[in-house]
DOSE-787176 format. One record per residue (C-alpha): residue in one letter; x, y, z; residue number from 1. Coordinates in steps of 0.05 Angstrom, whole numbers. Layout:
BEGIN
ATOM  residuo      xx      yy      zz  num
ATOM        A       X       Y       Z  NUM
...
This chain:
BEGIN
ATOM  residuo      xx      yy      zz  num
ATOM        X   -1390   -1570   -1893    1
ATOM        X   -1409   -1571   -1966    2
ATOM        X   -1472   -1611   -1951    3
ATOM        X   -1494   -1560   -1898    4
ATOM        X   -1482   -1502   -1946    5
ATOM        X   -1520   -1536   -2002    6
ATOM        X   -1578   -1549   -1955    7
ATOM        X   -1581   -1476   -1934    8
ATOM        X   -1577   -1450   -2005    9
ATOM        X   -1630   -1498   -2030   10
ATOM        X   -1681   -1480   -1977   11
ATOM        X   -1666   -1407   -1961   12
ATOM        X   -1712   -1376   -2014   13
ATOM        X   -1773   -1414   -1990   14
ATOM        X   -1757   -1398   -1918   15
ATOM        X   -1751   -1324   -1933   16
ATOM        X   -1818   -1325   -1969   17
ATOM        X   -1850   -1357   -1908   18
ATOM        X   -1817   -1304   -1864   19
ATOM        X   -1852   -1250   -1904   20
ATOM        X   -1919   -1286   -1899   21
ATOM        X   -1922   -1309   -1826   22
ATOM        X   -1914   -1276   -1758   23
ATOM        X   -1849   -1296   -1723   24
ATOM        X   -1881   -1345   -1674   25
ATOM        X   -1920   -1381   -1729   26
ATOM        X   -1858   -1384   -1773   27
ATOM        X   -1818   -1414   -1716   28
ATOM        X   -1872   -1465   -1700   29
ATOM        X   -1878   -1487   -1772   30
ATOM        X   -1804   -1494   -1786   31
ATOM        X   -1788   -1527   -1720   32
ATOM        X   -1848   -1572   -1727   33
ATOM        X   -1817   -1599   -1791   34
ATOM        X   -1753   -1611   -1751   35
ATOM        X   -1792   -1653   -1701   36
ATOM        X   -1811   -1701   -1756   37
ATOM        X   -1739   -1703   -1781   38
ATOM        X   -1711   -1728   -1715   39
ATOM        X   -1715   -1672   -1663   40
ATOM        X   -1775   -1705   -1628   41
ATOM        X   -1733   -1767   -1614   42
ATOM        X   -1679   -1725   -1580   43
ATOM        X   -1730   -1686   -1539   44
ATOM        X   -1762   -1750   -1514   45
ATOM        X   -1696   -1781   -1495   46
ATOM        X   -1676   -1719   -1456   47
ATOM        X   -1738   -1707   -1414   48
ATOM        X   -1782   -1770   -1410   49
ATOM        X   -1750   -1793   -1345   50
ATOM        X   -1755   -1726   -1308   51
ATOM        X   -1801   -1722   -1248   52
ATOM        X   -1818   -1673   -1193   53
ATOM        X   -1813   -1597   -1198   54
ATOM        X   -1784   -1584   -1268   55
ATOM        X   -1768   -1515   -1295   56
ATOM        X   -1768   -1507   -1371   57
ATOM        X   -1733   -1444   -1393   58
ATOM        X   -1754   -1415   -1460   59
ATOM        X   -1812   -1461   -1475   60
ATOM        X   -1824   -1429   -1543   61
ATOM        X   -1887   -1458   -1575   62
ATOM        X   -1888   -1519   -1529   63
ATOM        X   -1854   -1571   -1572   64
ATOM        X   -1823   -1603   -1511   65
ATOM        X   -1889   -1613   -1475   66
ATOM        X   -1911   -1679   -1507   67
ATOM        X   -1847   -1713   -1483   68
ATOM        X   -1851   -1703   -1408   69
ATOM        X   -1875   -1761   -1366   70
ATOM        X   -1935   -1760   -1321   71
ATOM        X   -1891   -1752   -1259   72
ATOM        X   -1866   -1683   -1280   73
ATOM        X   -1895   -1617   -1254   74
ATOM        X   -1868   -1567   -1305   75
ATOM        X   -1864   -1492   -1298   76
ATOM        X   -1853   -1471   -1370   77
ATOM        X   -1825   -1400   -1378   78
ATOM        X   -1834   -1362   -1443   79
ATOM        X   -1822   -1287   -1448   80
ATOM        X   -1857   -1278   -1515   81
ATOM        X   -1933   -1275   -1510   82
ATOM        X   -1943   -1296   -1583   83
ATOM        X   -1901   -1359   -1573   84
ATOM        X   -1937   -1374   -1508   85
ATOM        X   -2004   -1369   -1543   86
ATOM        X   -1984   -1424   -1591   87
ATOM        X   -1957   -1466   -1533   88
ATOM        X   -2021   -1462   -1493   89
ATOM        X   -2061   -1515   -1532   90
ATOM        X   -2004   -1564   -1521   91
ATOM        X   -2010   -1558   -1446   92
ATOM        X   -2076   -1595   -1443   93
ATOM        X   -2051   -1652   -1487   94
ATOM        X   -1989   -1666   -1445   95
ATOM        X   -1983   -1723   -1396   96
ATOM        X   -1946   -1678   -1347   97
ATOM        X   -1976   -1622   -1306   98
ATOM        X   -1953   -1559   -1342   99
ATOM        X   -1961   -1486   -1321  100
ATOM        X   -1942   -1433   -1372  101
ATOM        X   -1913   -1370   -1343  102
ATOM        X   -1878   -1307   -1368  103
ATOM        X   -1805   -1304   -1349  104
ATOM        X   -1733   -1298   -1374  105
ATOM        X   -1672   -1341   -1368  106
ATOM        X   -1634   -1286   -1332  107
ATOM        X   -1684   -1280   -1274  108
ATOM        X   -1713   -1348   -1257  109
ATOM        X   -1769   -1355   -1207  110
ATOM        X   -1761   -1392   -1141  111
ATOM        X   -1714   -1393   -1082  112
ATOM        X   -1646   -1425   -1084  113
ATOM        X   -1643   -1501   -1091  114
ATOM        X   -1718   -1507   -1102  115
ATOM        X   -1722   -1544   -1170  116
ATOM        X   -1715   -1618   -1182  117
ATOM        X   -1694   -1611   -1255  118
ATOM        X   -1688   -1559   -1310  119
ATOM        X   -1695   -1563   -1386  120
ATOM        X   -1667   -1513   -1437  121
ATOM        X   -1682   -1524   -1510  122
ATOM        X   -1652   -1479   -1564  123
ATOM        X   -1647   -1419   -1516  124
ATOM        X   -1575   -1403   -1500  125
ATOM        X   -1562   -1383   -1572  126
ATOM        X   -1608   -1323   -1563  127
ATOM        X   -1607   -1300   -1490  128
ATOM        X   -1570   -1234   -1481  129
ATOM        X   -1527   -1261   -1424  130
ATOM        X   -1518   -1337   -1426  131
ATOM        X   -1470   -1337   -1367  132
ATOM        X   -1522   -1302   -1323  133
ATOM        X   -1575   -1352   -1347  134
ATOM        X   -1531   -1411   -1327  135
ATOM        X   -1516   -1378   -1261  136
ATOM        X   -1591   -1373   -1248  137
ATOM        X   -1600   -1446   -1265  138
ATOM        X   -1544   -1465   -1216  139
ATOM        X   -1580   -1423   -1164  140
ATOM        X   -1650   -1453   -1169  141
ATOM        X   -1631   -1526   -1180  142
ATOM        X   -1621   -1574   -1122  143
ATOM        X   -1549   -1598   -1115  144
ATOM        X   -1536   -1652   -1167  145
ATOM        X   -1604   -1642   -1200  146
ATOM        X   -1608   -1657   -1275  147
ATOM        X   -1602   -1603   -1327  148
ATOM        X   -1622   -1626   -1397  149
ATOM        X   -1607   -1584   -1459  150
ATOM        X   -1611   -1583   -1534  151
ATOM        X   -1569   -1528   -1566  152
ATOM        X   -1538   -1514   -1633  153
ATOM        X   -1464   -1498   -1627  154
ATOM        X   -1406   -1468   -1665  155
ATOM        X   -1374   -1522   -1708  156
ATOM        X   -1311   -1553   -1677  157
ATOM        X   -1281   -1555   -1747  158
ATOM        X   -1232   -1498   -1757  159
ATOM        X   -1258   -1470   -1824  160
ATOM        X   -1331   -1482   -1810  161
ATOM        X   -1326   -1451   -1741  162
ATOM        X   -1291   -1389   -1768  163
ATOM        X   -1344   -1383   -1823  164
ATOM        X   -1400   -1387   -1772  165
ATOM        X   -1368   -1331   -1732  166
ATOM        X   -1358   -1289   -1794  167
ATOM        X   -1430   -1294   -1819  168
ATOM        X   -1462   -1287   -1750  169
ATOM        X   -1481   -1213   -1760  170
ATOM        X   -1518   -1231   -1824  171
ATOM        X   -1553   -1290   -1790  172
ATOM        X   -1575   -1245   -1733  173
ATOM        X   -1606   -1196   -1782  174
ATOM        X   -1642   -1253   -1819  175
ATOM        X   -1671   -1292   -1762  176
ATOM        X   -1700   -1235   -1722  177
ATOM        X   -1697   -1273   -1656  178
ATOM        X   -1628   -1256   -1631  179
ATOM        X   -1603   -1326   -1649  180
ATOM        X   -1527   -1330   -1653  181
ATOM        X   -1491   -1381   -1696  182
ATOM        X   -1425   -1384   -1660  183
ATOM        X   -1438   -1398   -1587  184
ATOM        X   -1414   -1460   -1551  185
ATOM        X   -1450   -1477   -1485  186
ATOM        X   -1403   -1531   -1461  187
ATOM        X   -1346   -1487   -1434  188
ATOM        X   -1398   -1441   -1403  189
ATOM        X   -1432   -1500   -1368  190
ATOM        X   -1367   -1523   -1338  191
ATOM        X   -1350   -1452   -1316  192
ATOM        X   -1417   -1447   -1281  193
ATOM        X   -1401   -1510   -1241  194
ATOM        X   -1443   -1561   -1278  195
ATOM        X   -1419   -1632   -1288  196
ATOM        X   -1427   -1658   -1359  197
ATOM        X   -1449   -1731   -1358  198
ATOM        X   -1465   -1741   -1431  199
ATOM        X   -1461   -1700   -1495  200
ATOM        X   -1489   -1727   -1560  201
ATOM        X   -1474   -1692   -1626  202
ATOM        X   -1527   -1694   -1681  203
ATOM        X   -1554   -1655   -1740  204
ATOM        X   -1624   -1645   -1768  205
ATOM        X   -1633   -1634   -1842  206
ATOM        X   -1702   -1603   -1852  207
ATOM        X   -1728   -1550   -1901  208
ATOM        X   -1722   -1479   -1877  209
ATOM        X   -1672   -1490   -1820  210
ATOM        X   -1596   -1490   -1828  211
ATOM        X   -1565   -1557   -1810  212
ATOM        X   -1530   -1531   -1749  213
ATOM        X   -1483   -1576   -1709  214
ATOM        X   -1528   -1595   -1650  215
ATOM        X   -1515   -1623   -1581  216
ATOM        X   -1560   -1660   -1534  217
ATOM        X   -1532   -1649   -1464  218
ATOM        X   -1542   -1686   -1398  219
ATOM        X   -1513   -1646   -1340  220
ATOM        X   -1518   -1641   -1265  221
ATOM        X   -1523   -1579   -1221  222
ATOM        X   -1465   -1559   -1176  223
ATOM        X   -1462   -1584   -1104  224
C-alpha cells in the first residue's frame, strides 16, 4: 500500500495542473494513453483479440480498445459523452474490426434479448449510476454462454487498504469529475447477475497521473 500512496502523492500535483488545463475528455485520453504504454494495451489485446461476430462495447470512452479487436469483429461501441466519442472517432478508421460509434448508456443497451455474440466493458462499472442494472442489461442482450470481457479497477481485498479506499471515495469522486468510485467490486455483482467467471487476472499499472488501483482483467460467460 505504501508504494501506491507514494505513487499518488508524487504525481497528483502534475495531474491536477493538467486537469485545470484540459477538457475532461482530453485529460482522460492523455492519462489513459500513458497507461496503454505502461501495460494496459497488453491486457486489452489479450481480452478482445479473439472476439468475433456482433460485439457490443459499453462505454467506449476515447476508443482505446479499438486497435485490439480482430478483423472478424463487428463492434457497436456505445459512448454517452459526445466529447469522448469525438476523440474516439479517428480510431474507428484505423481499426481492423468494423466499428460503429453510437450514443448509449450501460443501463439501457440497444438490441433485443440474446442478440449479441460478445460484450466488452472497460473501466465502466466504477462510474455507472446503477452497476447491477447495467449487468442485468448485459445478461439480457448476450446470447447464452456468450463471452463478456472486462477490465475494472476494484476495491483492494486487503483489509486496511480496502477500508481506506472506502473512506476517501467521496474525495476521489469530487476530484475525478467522472463519477468514478474507488471502492466497487464487480465480481460479486457478476455472479449475482448469473455470469460464470472463467478467469480473473489481478494486475496494476503504475503510470503518471493515475492512481495505481488494484485492477482485474475478467473473462466471463453470459447466463444460460
